N, C-alpha and C positions, 0 to 999 in steps of 0.2 A: 271415245264420242270427246269432240273437243269442245264439248259445251260444257262439261263437268270437271273437266280435268283444270287445276289451278296450280298444280305444282310449281310451275315455272316462275321464277322472279317477272319476267317480263309482262306475263299474264294479270300474276298479282299488284304488280306496278299500274297495269293498265286500271284495275279495279278500285285503287288509290286516287288514281286522276280523277274517275268517275264520281267519285263519293266528294272528293273537293267541289267539283263542278256544282253536283249538287247540293251539297250544304249549301253554296253561296247563293244557288238559286230558288233554293226553300225560305232560304231571309228573306228575298225579296218578293216572295208567291206562294205563302204557307199556304193559300186554301186549293193552290192548284193539287196538291198532296193530300196521302192519306197513310199514317204509319200504322205499319202493324208489328208487334211488339209482345211479350209475355214471357211465362214462367212454367215450368212444369211444379205441380205441387207436391216436390217431394221433402218439403221441409222448410223450416223459416229462412229467412235471406239475412245474410251475413255481409261484411264491409264490402268485399268482392264485387257483391252485387249494387251496393250501395253506390261505390264510386264508379263501379263500369259500366253499369245500366239505369240505374235507377236517378240519379241526377239529371242524365241526358232525357229521359223521358220526360220528367218535371221541365225541363227547357224547351223540351219543342212543343211541349202542350200549351205553356207559358204564350207561345210564340204564336197561338191560334191554330195549330196545324189539327185536323181530326184527325183522333189517337184510338185506335182498338189495343188494348190490352188483353190477351189471352192469358187463360189459366188453362193450359193443357193438360187437365185431369185423363183423357182418353190414354196420352201417350205416356202415362206413367205405369201403364200396365205392359208397355212394350219390353223395360228390362228392372223393372221391382216388384216383388211379391208385396210390399206394404200397402194395399189397396184399402186396409181397415184406415189408414190414417188419412186417406186422400180429403174426404171432407172436412177434418179439423186443419190441414195445411191448406185447403184452399181459403177458408176464412183469415188464417193466420197470414198468407200473402196479400189480403185484401187490407188488413190490418198495417203492414210494411207500407204497402203501395201509399195508404193513405195518411200514415206519419211522416213520411217523407216528402209529401207535399203534392201528391196527385190528388187531382179533387174533379169527381165524376160529374159529368154534364152531358148535354146534345153532343158533343164534340169528343169528348172522352169516356168510352165505356169497357167496361171491366167487365169480364164473363167466361164462364167456364164452357169450353166448346163441348161437354156433352151436353149442354142445353140449347144448342144449334143444330138439331137435325137435318135442316135443309144444307147446312154448310158439308157435312159431312158425305151428305149424298151425291157429291162431286166426285166421291173417291172413286166411282165404279168408271163413270167415264177417263178419268186422269190415267186410271190405271190402265186403259187400254193404250194410252199413248206412249206408254213407257216400256221397256223392253226390261226380261230379267238380267241381261247383262248388264243395263246400264244400273240396275239397281244395288248388284253386286259389287260393281267396281268404284261406287261413291265413297269416295274416301273417308267423310266423316264418318259414316255408318260403320266402315270398316273399323275405324279407332271406337266406336262407341260399344262395337260388338265386343272386341279384345278387350276394353276396359272393362264391360259387364262380367265377362265371363272371368276374369281375373279379381275383380274384388266379391265374385261370388252373388251379385246380384240378378245374374241370370246362369243358368245350369244349360239352356240350349239358346239357340239363335229362332224365336220364332218370327212368323210372315209380318205380325205387328212392325215387328225392329227393323225387318227387309223394306218393307214398305212406310216408314218413317217419313222419308222425305214428299213423298205422295201426297201423305197426310197433310203436311207443313204445305205442299203450294195448295192445300185446300183450306187453309188455314188464312192464307194470305190473301188468295184470288176471290174467295167468297164474299169479301168485302172490297174487292177491288185495291187492294193495299197496292201502292206504289213504291212506297219508302220503308225499307225493312234494319232495322240499326242491328249491327253483328259485330262479331269479331272475325280473324281469318277464318279462323276453322271452321265456319259457318258458313263459308262461300260456295261450298258446293250442293249444299240446299238451293240457295237462290239462284244457281245457273240452272237447276234443273226445273224449279217452279218455270221461270223464264223458257226452258226450251217446254214446259207441260202447256203455257200458256200461249206461245208462239203455234205450236202444232194446232191446239185446240182452234183458233184463230184460223189457221189456213185453210184446217180439213172443215169444221162447221159455218164458216162466217164468210164465206166466199162470194156471197149475193147481199151482205149485211156489215155495216159496221162491227169491227172486232168487240167484242165483250171484254177479254181481259187485257189488261195491262203487261207491260213485260217490268215486275219491279225491280229496282236499284237498291244496291246495299249502301248503306252508311254506316262505314267502317267506324268504331271505337278509338277514340282518341289517347284513351286512358290506356296506361300498359299492361298486362298482364300483370296483377295481384299474387304475390306466393303465399303460402299461407306459413302460420306462425314457426312452421320446422323448421323452415328455410330452402327447402328445396321442391316442392311440390308447390299446384295452383291453390289457393284457399278453398276450403270444402268442408260441408257438414260432417261427411262421410269420413274423412281424413281424420278427422278431430284438430285441424290447426286451424279452424276460422274463428272470429270474433262476430258473433251475431248480433242484429240488431237490436234482439231483444234483451241481448247482457244488460248488466246493473254495471255503473260506473266501478264499482269496487270489481266485479266480475272480468271486465274489462283488465283493468290494471295487474291481479293476479295472472292473465293470461300474457298479457305483455311482458309481464317480468322473468315469465318462463320461454321467451322466444328466442330463437336461435340466431348468436351472432358469429362472432368468430374470437380468436385469441389475441388481435393486435388489438391494443389499448386508443391508439390515435383513430378518431374517424376521419375517413373518407368515401368518397361518392364513388363508387367503381363496381360499376354491376356484373362487369366480366370476371372479376377475380373477389368482389367479396359479396356475392349477391344478396344474402342474407342480411347484412349492413344497410345495402342498396334500397333492400326494400322496405324496410323501416324507415329510411331517410323520405321514400318516395312516399310513403303514408303521411308522414306530416308533411312533405308538400300538396299533396292533397287536399288536406284541410286548410291549410295556410297561403297556398300559392305561391310562395318562395320556392326557389331553385333546390334542389336537392342539394346540389353542392355548396349552395350558400349555407344551407342549412349545418351540413359538414363541416364544414370551416369555422363556422359559429359555434360547435360542440369540440370540434378539435380533441386535444387530450383528457377531455371530461369522459373519453368513453362509453362504454354499451351502457352504463348507469343513465349517464346524464341521457343518452340518445332514448332508452327505454322512457326516462321520467318525461323528456318534452313530449312524446311520442303518446303517452298516455294523458297528460294535460290537454295534448291538444285534440285527440279523439273524443275524450268523453266531454269537451266543449261542442267540440262540431255535431256530436250525437245528443245533446242536452235537449234540443226541442222536440227533437226523433222519439226519444226516449217518454217525455213526457205527453205527446198525443197519442203513443203506445196506448199508454198508461191509461187514457181517458176512451179509447174507442176500444179497449179489450173489458169495459165496462157496458158496454154496448152493441152486444152482438147482432141483435134484432136490425140496428139501422145497417151493420155489416152483411148480414143474409138482404137486405133489403138493395143495398147496392148493386149484389151480384143477379138477384133476380130482374131488378129494372135494366140492369145490363144485358142480362139475357134477352129481354123483350125486345128491345131496340136493335142487337144483333141480329134477332131473328126476323125482325122488321128487312132489315138490309139483305140477309139469306135468304128468303123470300123471292125477293125482286129478282137478285142474280140467276137463282134457280128456275125462275120462269123463263128468263132468257136463254138460260141452257137449254129449257125444253124446246122452246121454240127451234132455235137454231139447230136442234138433234131432232127437229118434226117428232116430236111427241106429245105435243097437245094433242087432247083430247076434246 
């Protein structure tokens, strides 16, 4: 099915072009859009999340774009056994969000999807619009299943894992989200959501206005951030991450152990020196200076100077985040109130959408 095949360079290039046009129009017409973004509560967030998504969420919300921030607690059950930690992890996500500058409001809503049953009711009609074959050949699901089996998070493939993209479509479409910030690996999910929205509108809205928009992917401009081991994506489960909750001292120790290479002179060469390039990029993300210029300045200072500069700049970047985190952790009642109020607002939106869906499907009694 062409709708969810994104392996070709041509198709990805088209996605990049659409994303650029979307970014330009968002700047001119922010109220025309609603962003849907979020995370699964599998643990506290790290600097990969901070640079890769959190700063962008703050930017988009500050532009006045209505923003739904989903905590996908149900989806943890698809490939993790650690359900005992979901509640605590959910609250820690909220702390990370607020510490990074996200401000809850009528336009910025933070909520767990287990508290929005009306959104989850879309799952049944949506599943009737997708074939087993379409689910089985989704490349992102294939990769996630393989990863889960290899790292021991999954002992077998459950139906929840296979239907994950449909549940994600519910998360996006219940609020009529039309902008979803993602990386390249998530494009198949967006394409399936677009397919479901299109099929629903064509089947059930022949004599009425379409209910669901076709969401667009807003592609991340931040390069993939490798972990401190230098050869894998940063991840808490791999033990190669710097958490936002880490202290300045803990951060310094982790950076000191970061992998580089045996060449003393520092150059920016992502292909041949990926570990060094990754540390240079992290400095760049903090300061705005080009990685190559940072490398030229450090020169023969070697990995010692490189790590010292990264430690200083990263700790400075995270100083206000850590201060706000410490303050928020002393007020867990407020964190819970953010989640409950967000859930209330999300349910209002979901109830209205479900009423439209029932009407379109001739199920109103």
